[in-house]
C-alpha positions, 0 to 999 in steps of 0.5 A, spaced: 816 682 196 818 680 202 822 684 206 830 680 209 829 678 216 836 679 220 840 675 225 838 678 232 846 678 234 848 682 229 843 684 224 846 680 219 840 679 213 839 672 212 837 670 205 829 672 203 826 669 198 824 674 194 829 680 194 826 687 194 827 692 188 831 697 189 825 703 189 820 698 193 826 699 199 824 705 200 816 703 202 822 698 207 825 701 214 831 696 212 833 703 207 828 709 208 830 712 215 837 712 212 836 714 206 833 719 207 838 722 214 843 722 208 840 725 203 838 732 208 845 731 210 848 731 204 841 736 202 844 741 207 852 741 207 851 743 199 846 747 200 852 752 205 857 750 201 855 752 195 852 759 198 858 760 201 862 759 194 857 763 190 857 768 195 866 768 194 864 769 186 859 772 185 857 777 192 865 781 192 867 778 199 874 776 196 877 780 190 874 778 183 881 774 180 883 770 187 876 767 186 879 760 184 884 759 188 879 760 194 874 755 191 879 750 190 881 752 198 874 751 200 874 745 197 880 742 202 878 745 208 871 741 207 875 734 206 880 735 211 876 732 217 875 727 213 882 725 212 884 727 219 879 723 223 876 717 219 879 712 222 876 715 229 870 716 225 871 707 224 873 706 229 866 707 233 861 705 227 864 698 228 865 699 236 858 703 238 851 701 235 851 704 229 844 708 229 845 711 236 851 714 233 847 717 228 842 720 232 848 723 235 851 725 230 845 729 226 845 732 233 851 736 232 849 737 225 844 742 228 849 746 232 854 746 226 847 749 222 846 754 227 854 757 226 852 757 220 847 762 220 852 766 224 857 766 219 854 768 213 851 774 218 857 777 221 859 776 213 866 773 215 871 769 211 875 765 217 868 764 219 866 761 214 871 756 212 871 755 220 863 752 219 865 748 213 871 745 217 866 742 221 860 741 216 866 737 214 868 733 221 860 732 221 860 728 215 866 725 216 863 721 222 856 720 218 861 717 213 862 709 216 857 709 219 851 708 213 856 704 209 856 700 214 849 700 216 847 698 209 849 691 210 847 690 216 840 691 214 840 690 207 840 681 203 846 680 199 843 681 192 839 688 195 846 690 196 848 694 189 841 696 188 841 699 196 849 703 195 845 705 187 839 708 192 843 711 196 848 714 191 843 716 187 839 720 193 846 723 195 847 727 188 839 729 187 842 731 194 847 734 191 844 738 186 838 741 190 843 743 195 846 747 190 840 749 186 838 752 193 845 755 195 846 758 189 839 761 190 840 764 196 847 764 195 844 770 190 840 774 194 842 781 198 840 778 206 843 771 206 843 770 212 837 769 216 833 765 210 839 761 210 840 760 218 832 758 218 834 754 213 840 749 215 837 748 221 830 746 219 833 741 214 838 739 220 831 738 225 828 734 220 834 729 219 835 727 226 827 726 226 828 721 220 834 718 223 830 715 230 826 711 225 834 707 223 832 700 226 838 697 230 845 696 228 849 692 233 856 693 234 861 688 231 868 690 234 869 689 241 877 691 243 880 697 245 878 704 242 884 708 239 885 714 240 892 717 237 889 719 230 896 716 226 896 710 229 889 709 228 890 712 221 895 706 219 892 701 222 885 702 218 890 702 211 894 697 214 887 693 214 884 695 208 891 692 204 889 685 206 884 684 201 887 686 194 881 687 191 878 692 195 883 696 196 884 697 189 877 698 189 878 703 195 883 707 190 877 706 185 872 709 189 878 715 191 880 717 184 872 717 181 871 722 189 878 726 187 875 726 179 869 729 182 870 734 186 875 737 182 871 737 175 864 741 181 868 744 183 872 748 177 863 749 174 863 756 177 868 759 175 868 756 167 860 759 167 864 766 169 869 765 163 863 763 159 859 769 161 854 766 164 850 767 170 849 764 178 842 761 173 848 757 169 852 753 174 846 750 176 843 750 169 849 745 169 850 742 175 843 739 175 846 736 168 853 733 171 849 730 177 842 728 174 846 723 170 851 721 175 844 719 179 842 715 173 847 712 171 847 710 179 840 706 178 843 703 171 848 698 175 842 694 177 839 693 172 845 693 167 849 687 173 842 683 175 843 685 182 849 682 183 855 686 184 858 687 178 865 689 177 865 688 169 861 695 169 868 698 172 872 699 165 866 701 161 865 706 166 872 708 166 872 709 159 866 712 158 868 718 162 875 718 160 871 720 152 867 724 154 872 728 159 876 729 153 871 731 147 869 737 152 875 740 152 873 740 144 866 743 147 869 749 152 874 750 146 868 752 141 865 756 146 866 764 145 865 768 152 860 775 150 861 781 152 856 781 157 853 775 162 848 771 158 841 768 160 839 761 160 836 761 154 842 765 151 848 760 154 843 754 151 844 758 143 850 760 144 854 754 138 859 749 142 854 749 149 849 742 147 855 738 144 858 741 151 851 739 156 851 732 152 858 731 154 857 732 161 851 728 161 854 722 158 861 723 163 855 723 169 851 716 166 858 713 166 862 715 172 855 711 176 856 705 173 864 706 174 863 708 182 857 704 184 859 697 183 865 699 186 862 702 193 858 695 194 863 691 192 868 694 198 862 692 203 860 684 200 868 682 199 870 685 206 868 681 213 862 683 217 866 685 224 871 690 220 866 693 214 865 700 218 874 700 218 875 699 211 869 704 209 873 709 214 881 707 210 876 708 203 873 716 207 881 717 208 884 716 202 878 719 198 879 724 203 886 724 201 885 724 193 879 730 194 886 735 197 891 732 192 886 733 187 884 741 190 892 742 190 893 738 182 888 744 180 889 750 184 897 749 181 894 747 174 890 754 175 895 758 178 900 756 172 895 760 168 893 753 165 885 753 163 879 749 166 878 745 159 885 743 159 885 741 166 878 737 165 882 735 159 889 732 163 884 728 169 880 725 163 887 722 160 889 722 168 884 718 168 884 713 163 891 711 166 888 710 173 884 705 171 889 700 167 894 700 172 887 697 177 886 693 171 893 691 170 893 688 178 886 686 179 885 682 173 878 680 175 876 688 173 877 685 166 874 679 166 869 680 169 868 685 164 869 681 158 864 677 161 859 681 163 860 683 155 858 677 151 854 675 156 850 681 155 851 683 148 852 676 143 845 674 147 838 675 150 839 672 157 834 670 162 834 666 168 829 663 171 831 659 178 837 661 179 836 662 187 837 654 189 845 656 187 848 658 195 850 665 197 856 661 200 859 655 202 860 649 197 857 646 191 857 645 184 853 645 179 851 641 172 850 643 166 849 640 158 854 644 154 853 647 148 857 651 145 864 655 145 861 660 150 857 658 156 861 659 161 861 665 160 854 665 160 853 662 166 859 667 170 856 672 168 849 670 171 851 666 177 852 672 183 857 669 186 864 667 182 864 661 179 870 656 178 869 651 172 872 644 170 872 644 163 876 640 157 883 643 156 882 645 148 875 649 150 881 652 155 886 654 151 881 659 146 884 666 145 880 671 149 876 666 154 883 662 156 884 669 160 877 669 162 878 662 165 885 663 169 882 667 172 876 666 174 882 659 176 878 655 171 881 647 172 883 643 164 880 637 164 882 631 159 879 624 158 884 618 163 885 615 157 888 621 154 892 625 160 893 620 167 896 626 170 891 631 167 885 628 169 887 626 177 890 634 178 884 636 175 880 632 181 887 634 186 884 641 184 876 641 186 877 638 192 882 643 194 877 648 192 871 644 194 874 645 201 875 653 201 868 653 200 868 655 192 862 654 188 864 649 181 861 648 174 861 642 170 859 639 163 859 632 165 857 630 158 865 631 156 865 636 149 860 639 145 853 637 144 854 636 136 846 635 134 843 639 139 841 634 144 844 632 152 848 626 151 850 620 157 854 624 162 860 621 164 861 619 171 866 625 174 860 627 177 860 621 181 867 622 184 868 628 185 861 629 190 864 623 193 870 625 194 868 631 198 861 631 199 856 638 197 850 640 194 849 640 187 845 643 182 841 642 176 842 646 170 839 647 163 841 652 157 837 653 152 837 656 146 844 656 145 843 651 139 844 654 133 848 660 135 854 663 132 858 658 137 855 652 137 856 646 133 850 646 129 850 645 121 858 647 119 861 648 127 861 653 131 864 660 126 862 659 121 855 660 121 852 667 119 850 673 124 842 670 123 843 666 131 847 670 133 842 676 137 840 669 141 835 669 146 838 664 152 835 661 157 839 659 163 834 654 168 836 651 175 833 645 178 832 643 186 838 642 190 840 634 189 843 632 196 850 629 196 848 622 198 843 621 191 848 625 187 848 620 180 850 621 173 844 619 170 839 622 174 842 628 174 841 627 166 834 627 166 834 633 172 837 637 166 834 634 161 827 635 164 829 642 165 831 642 158 825 640 155 824 640 147 827 648 148 835 647 144 
């Protein structure tokens, strides 16, 4: 597949004819060096963190009854730098060339890695906590760089896949780092091996980052150094776009939830009479599941930024989080430490592992669309700073989560109770976000309809422009036509449709949220007719993409009826390109008017195979209703 080319100034991707698949991106310089750099960095962070946790929990450096509090304190110290320095990191990332900054950050990681070996050799708890803090500082400055580079190097249609690969790589690195950290931390002589390990990985990360292509600066104004002032500016900047800010809150909640759950695993395993190998097993299950969920996003979203997956992910996390409470409660502790085989044979463990697997998968479905939504809807010149604002709120949420966990445990709360409480709160957070941004719920309904009621295939939709005003014209077969098109076209799509269909229950919520324009024939209501054309003019002037059904009504026989002249008036008043589209395979489906009419057919055609076929773009000056009908007929063929 061909790679996207780039604007020579800012490194902004220019649309390519064939976007590269998410796995194919690993064979390109646009993603591979960044992926390897991120992977090795996340591996090193977790190698040290979990070696440290293993030493604290099982190594005797601290009293056993204080290990839970110390483990949560370690999590706080690692994420505190994100809160303190993200503003500076984001400003630097927008102000200077990004690949060069990455090299500086990775050099710093080598120095911190060397200090980690020294701290472990000294067996000094304060020194170990200091190294954790410094690792957090290094990660703070790398975060805005990696996520703001992606949109500069990737085609917009590759953004979900690129994010999924980075997210997957991050969690696989967490997994491998956790395993390595647990193994190393369980050894009698930890210091020398860990020193060699973390320094070698840091050096490899530096070598990988030298291949990252240039990503030019996008901000040229003065650099502010006051952390408090810059942090407040970041939050203000992120709040300018409500959907982006709510996505940031959603991502931050994900990190709170994930960090709290992961930190409790060693203590939970010890309560269930397991050892370090069992900790590794549970970490393997949870992190591989998140990686799988992340990779599923591109398949389920059709390579678009599909926020409709977010409610699916949120619901799954709460459902299986609550079930994990009952699964843990059913596992009886043993009198001696259990091996992995003994642990797996224990009653209730299989249910717990299943719950953790499903929580991980749904977590991936939840966070990847939110991360891609932040990147795609943020202007290029402020993207790194908005991502830095995301890091600030991520860290704040994780600190709050760690504080909540410490308080819960000090008040003699159980770990399974903590997980159940988070599952309930997660449902409340999700409802709040979806209420504030109805688009999330609307996109979920569109996604559910277009992926469960029908088997949809696309052809030629790359002719739909990624930006700028345009009008799609399509034949009208069923009450679900608008939902199917909205679920297939990659950018937000506004419809002009008959007022009677606009008012249908459930669908009306989708249409209102998507800013659909209701219309009636001029002979029936001149006021509604003229208001519709006024709304279309204003929308096209603002760069919106519209879709109309020029037949003006649902087909009664499966054929394409005559096209009314309204499309000619639209492009005459606002000259924009027009793309003909044909819907095939919907006639005779549950929501068409075939036979006795819509909603009256049996289930035989409920799971219909539908084709959405787009033709060549028609210039505004060449638009003529009869010609557009002939083009749609040619695309439609004999397939009804």
